[in-house]
N, C-alpha and C positions, 0 to 999 in steps of 0.2 A: 090237630088242625092248625093251632097257633105256630108250631114248629115249622110246618110246611110253608106257612105264610112268610115267616122270617127268612127261610131258605130262598124263597122266590125273590124277596126284597134284596137279599144279598147278591143274587145272581144278576138282577137288574142293575144294581149299583156297579157291579164288576164290569158289566157290559158297557155302561156309560164311561167308566174309567178307561177302559181299553179304547173306546172311540176317541177320547180326548188325547190319547197318545198314539195316533195314527203314525205308521212308519212309512207309508207310501208318499211319493212326491205330491205336493199340493200345487195345482195349476191355476185355480180360480177361487177367490174369496169375494163374496158379495157383502155389502154392508148398507144399512139404512136405518132410519129412525122415524119417529112421529107417525104412528099408525092409529088413526081414530077408529075404534071398534064400532062406532055407531053408523058408519058409512060403508059403502061398497069398497073393496080393495082390489080392483082389477090388475094392479101392478104386479101381483104375484104371478100372473100368467107369463109376463116377460121374464121375471126372475127365474121361474122354473124352467123356461125355455133355455136360459143361459146356463142351467145345470151347474150351480156352484158346488165345489167340494165342501165349503163352509159358508154358512150364512151368519153374519154378525148383526145383531140388533142392538143399537147404540142408545136406546132410551126413548121415553115417551112411547113405549111399545103398546101401551094402552093410555087412554086419557081417563085416569081414575078420579083424581081431584076430589078426594073424600078422606075423612078420618075414620070411616066405617069400613072395617075389613070385609064385611059382607058385600058392600058396594063394589069394592075393588075386585073381589072374587067373581062377582057376576059379570064384570066387564072383561076379565080374563077369559071367561067362558064364551063371550061373544067373539073374541079374537080366535079362540080355539075352534069355533064353528065355521070360520071363513074357509071355503073350499081350497083356495089357492094356498093359504097358510098351511092347511092340513097336508096338501101335496108336497110343499117345500119341506115340511118337517119329516116327511117319509123318505125323501131322497137325498137330503143334505144334512150335515151336522149343523145343529143350531146352537149358537152360544149368544149370551146377552149380558148387558149391564143396564142399569136404569138411569133415567134422568128425573126431572121433578114430577111429571104428571103420573108416572107409574110408581115413583117413590111415595107420593102422597098428594101434595097440593102444589099449585103453581109456584115456582121459584122457591120452594121450601128447602130448608137446611137442617142443621142439627137439632133445632127445637121442635121439629115435627113430632107430635106426641105418639103416633102409632107406627113408628118406624120398625119396631121389632115385629109387629104383625105384618107389615108390608114385606119385610125380608122373607118371612115364612111363605107368604103367598107367591112372591116372585120366584124364589128358588124351587118351590114345589111345581109351579107352572112350567119352568124351564128344565125340569127333571134333574136337578142338581143331585149328585150322589149323596147318600145319607151320611157318609163319613167326611164330606168336604168341609174344610175350615170356613167356608163362606157362611155356614149356618150361624156361627157364633164368634167369629174372629173380631177383634177390636178394629174399629175403623170402617166397617161395612162390608160390601160384597165384591171388592176388588179381587181380581184373579188373573192367572196367566194360562196360556195354552201353548203347546209345542207340537209341530207336525214336521215330518220329513227327516231324512237322514242327513248326516254331515255333508255339507256342500249345498244342500237344498233345505236346510232347517229353518223353519219359520217360528218366530215367537210372537204371540199376540198378548198384549197387556191391556186389560180392561180396568179402568180407573173409576173409583167411586167418588164423585164430587158432591155428594149429598150428605152422607152420614154425619160428618163432623164439620160441615161448612158453617162458618160464622155468618152473622147477619150481613146482608147487602147494604150498601150505602146509596142513597138516592140524592139527586139534585133537588133544588127547591122547586116547588110547583110553578112558580113564575118562570124559572129558567126552562123547565120542561115545556111549558105552554108557548113561550116566546121564541125559543131557539131549537130545542130538541125535536119537536114535532115537525117543523119545517125541514130540518135536516134528516128526517127519517131515522132518528136515533131514539134509543130507549132511555129509561129514567135513571140508570145506574152509573155510578162513578167508582173509581178505584178506592178501596178501603186500605188506608195507610195506618190504621190503628195498631199499636204494639200488640202482638199476640193474635191478630186477626188472620185466620187461615181457612183454607178450603178443604184440605185433607189432613188426617191425623198423623202424628209422629209415627205411629205403628205402620201406617200405609207408606210413609216416606222410607222407612227402613226396609220394608218389603220391596218397594220399587227399586231402590238402589241396589239391593241384593240381586234382584231379577235381571237388571241391566248388565250385570257382570257375568251372567251365564252365557254359554256359547250359543250363537244363532247367526245364520247367514242373512236373514232379513228380519227386522223388528218392526212391528206395527203397534203404535201407541193409540189405543182407542179411548176416547173421552166423550161423554154425553154432550158436553159443551165445548165450544171452540177454544183451542189452545193458543193459536197465533194471532187471532183477530184482535184488533185494537180499535178503540173509538166508536164502537157500535152502540154503546149504551145499554146493551142487553147482557145477559149472563155470558161470561167468558172468563178464562183464567186471568185476563188482565185486570179484572175487578179485585184480585188479590195479588198485587205486584210482588210481594215477598215470596209467595209460592211459585209464581211464574218464573221469577229470577232463579229461585232454588232449583227448579226443574232444569232450566238451561245450564246452570252451573254443574249439576250432576251429570248431564249428558257430556259436557266438555271434560269434566274431571276424569271420567272413565273412558273417554274417547269412544263413545257409543257410535257405531257406524251402521250404515245400511238401514237407517231408521226413517219411516214415514209416519205421519199422524193422520188419524181419521176421526171424524166427529159428526154430530147431528145437531138437533135443537132448533135451528134458525128458521125453518120452513122455506129455505132456498138452498141451492147448491153452489159451491165455488171452490176454487183452489187458492191457497195462500202460501207465500214463501217468505221466510225470514232469513235474510243474509246475515251471517255471523263473522266476526273478525277471527281469522286463523282457524276457521272451521267451514265445513261444507254447509250449504243452505239447508234449512229445515223446510220441508214441504208438508202442508196439511190439506186434506181433501174432505170437504164437508158435504154430506148427503142428507137432505131433509126437504120434504117429508115423503113418506110412502103414500100418505093421503093429504097431508097438510100443505097449504100454499100461502105465500105471503109476498104480494107484488111489490111492497115498499121496502126494497132491499136497502139495508143500512150501510153506511160507509165502513170500509176496512182498509187501513193503510197498507196492509200486507197482501191484499188481493192481487192475484195474477190472472189476467184474462177475463172472460165473460162470467156472468152469473146465470143461473137457471132457476126460476121460481115455481115452475109447475111440478107435479108429482114426479119423484125421481128416486133412483137408487145408485149406489156406487159399486164399481167392479174393479178388483185388483187382479190382473193377469200376470203370471210369472213365466218368464221365458228363460228357463234354466239352461237350455241347450244352445242358445244363441252364441255366436262368436264373442259377443260382449253381453253376458247375462243382464237382463233388464226386467223391470216391472212397468206395466202400463196401467194407469188408473183412469177409469172412464166414469163419467156421470151419464146415465141413460134415463130417458123418459119412460112413461108407462107402456110404450110400444116397443121398448128395447132399443131405441135409436140413440146414438151417441150425441150428446150435447156439449160436453166438455171432455177433453182428453189430454193427458200428459204422459210421456214416456221418460223413465229415469233409468240410466245405466247404473248398475251397482258400483261400478268403479268410480262414479261421480259422487257417491255418497260415502266417501271416505276422507280421512284426514290426510293431507298431502305434505304437511309440515310438522316438525316436532311440537309436542305439547309445551306450552309456556304460560 
């Protein structure tokens, strides 16, 4: 009996591995974050109607907020029972990374004591293959996926910004009360301490290696915003050395056709970072599938409007167009477009020599 069980497990793992290496063209990826398991989740109806090839969950996939693995497991089971989530899981490939609330506790980092238990629960819930390095690799649950043949090959990078993240730095209580609250800003400020980092050296080496692999479109998925500045909440800008290192790696290897996606904020927006001697970086934030935050914080790199009601993001690929392009949309719970940007792939390339 035991041998039959292990054969079945091996077959299931093989099936999952094959699914991660789809060879057919991908035309639609949907992404979202911040799904509270304690409330109804009607937004899945619109997501399922949009019929994505891939669904990317970018963190706060449950609101666990506990150091007790049994509590986290019970909350995953509530998500698993949502009819719309069940339907999505049956018709689309589901991939995920975590943020703080499903990692463990609000705004938690490397000192969270139950992170090994959290990793097991997360990977089990999302059906990670038993042989995957995500189960025990140094630096957390970062990973990559590839879909499509040459000419239409998509790379998705999912970054772990929790496992090795050092402590956040806060402003004084008086500064927060007297200026931050009025400006709709959070309590955090950049951490310039020597050796303060958000991700591990192991993850940096992995990321730099992945960015040198061939792909026609690259999607960089982070639970927290990468390009946002001045919000006072969690974002890459809280660790300037890591943010600068990321931008330097992108330029060093002339990484092209890259867009960034993120969650966490409880509102949706597009951000653009103009770079010297390089094409602009675009980031699209979708949050949340259930969570809403009307007090949208400032973001110096924001482009266009924000949308703070329940939302999800859609990436559509137009490979056959005269000028191949991607369109990124933010939709509400009825599937109606609230924010939309179209980017031609030829505009996401370096046009001058590297220097």
